[in-house]
Residue, then its C-alpha position, 0 to 999 in steps of 0.5 A: m543521486d543514489r536511490n534513497e535520495g531519488l526516492f526521498s525527493k519523489l516522496k517529498k513531491g508526492l506527499s506535498n498535499t499531506k505535508e501542507g495539511l500537517s504543516k498548518n499545525i505541526g510544522n508551524l508549531f515546531n518552527a515557532g519554537g514554542e514550549v512543550n506544554d498541553d497546548f503543544y500536545d493538543q495541536i499536534e493531536e489535532a493535526l494528526i487527526v486532520a491528516d487522517v491518522g485516526m483518533s485512537t492512533s493519534m491519541n496513542i502517538i501523543d501518549k507515547l510522545r508525552k512519555g518519551i519527552k518525560t523519560k528522555k527529559i526533552k526540553t526543546v521543540d526540536g527534540a520533541k519533533e525528533e521524538l515524534k518522528d521516531i515514534m511514528t517510524e517505529m509504529l510503521g515497523e519494517n518492510k522487508i521484501n525478500y521474494e523467493y521465486p517462483l512467485v504468485i501475487l494475488f491482488v484484491g480490493v474494491n473497484g476504483v482503488g487503482k488495483t489494475t494500475a498497481i499490478g501494471k506498475l509492479s510488473s514493470k518493477f519486476k521486469d526491470e529486475g530481469k524477471r519474466v512476468i505473466m499477468a492473469a486478468g482474473d477480474t472478469f466481471r468489470a467491463a474493460a478490466s482485461e483490456q486495461l490490464s492488457e495495456w499495462a502488459n504492453r507497457s511493461g513487456a509482460g505476458i497476459v492471459k485473459h478470457k472473455e467478460g463474465a468467464d470463470p476467474a479460476a479458469v483464467i488463473y488456471d490457464a495463466i499458470q499453464s502459460f507460466k509453466a510453459k514460459e518458465a516465468d518467475v512472477l505471476l500477478c493475478d487480478t481479481a474481482g473488486r466487488l464486495h457486496n456479497k462476501k459469500n460469493l467473493m469468498e468462494e471465488l477467492k478460495k477456488i482461485e487459491r485451490v487452483i494455485s495450490k494444486e497447479l503451482p504448489e512450489a510457488n511462494k504466494e502473497v495476497y496484497i490488498v490495494l487501498d486508495a489513500t484518498t478514501g482515508q479511514n474508509a480504506i481501513t473499513q474496506a481492508k477489514n471486510f476483505k480480511d474477513v474473507v481472505e488471509l492478507n500478507g500486505i498492503i499497496l496504498t495508492k494515490l498518496d500524491g492526491t490526498a492531504k490525508g496521508g496520515v492514513v498510512i499510519a492508521v492502516n498499518r496500526e489498525l490492520n497489523l499488516p505491512i505496507r509493501y508499496i505506495g503510489v506517489g504519482e501517475g508514472i509507470n515508475d511511481l509505485e515505490v517500495f515503502d520505506p517507513r523512515l524515508f516516508i516520515e522524514a519526507l513528511f516532516e521535511 
């Protein structure tokens, strides 16, 4: 079994809840071999909205589907299904990850979305590729955040730098960079505080962290990823927009896709935020954070 086949199987299993929700309408509609008419379009749109694709995105998909079917003179339901898959895949765009090292990734997101877990799993992926990884426990406000990250460091074999609870996050990042340099590491993964009730404080905190990175590690390539919980549906988009007001984001990590019937939020998040989805979480294991492949995702959704 090659990697794509293994990932496809994992996606099918992980997306079972979403597929069950979609198949009640879309799957049955396609399997029934019905006519491509207004009722057909209405049922697809309803299924997309239920799957949390979002109203505006669902309407946009249906509009593209109508035009595509008309232009290509598609007569069969099977043909319409393939056209719908192509439209959704195209909307998700490409996800080309070509990291250059040394690499610093800053992780942002509200508490409870699985940020620390995502850092741990991504650390494991880098370690499996032979990279030397350091974690920075920059969330010094949430109780036990650094302990949780320490557990992931132990599991993945990464180094970790942490301070006591309530310490200055930028100071943690500074010390982590010194360790990074001393150990000639490849990847620095920085956790940050997840609170968002005071944007001004959060903005100043993140700016300070970014200044430290720019000054102490100017040669590094930097990414800022927001971690979102798929089970929160459209609320994840609101969270991301709030953070986007505070910091320049480069990509999205979408967690807990295996636990929701609203996996259509993948498409809504991508379209409304105009950010690439870098990784998706499709299970609880250390190897269940996968590079997002739009085509495989859509194929698994309709399988």
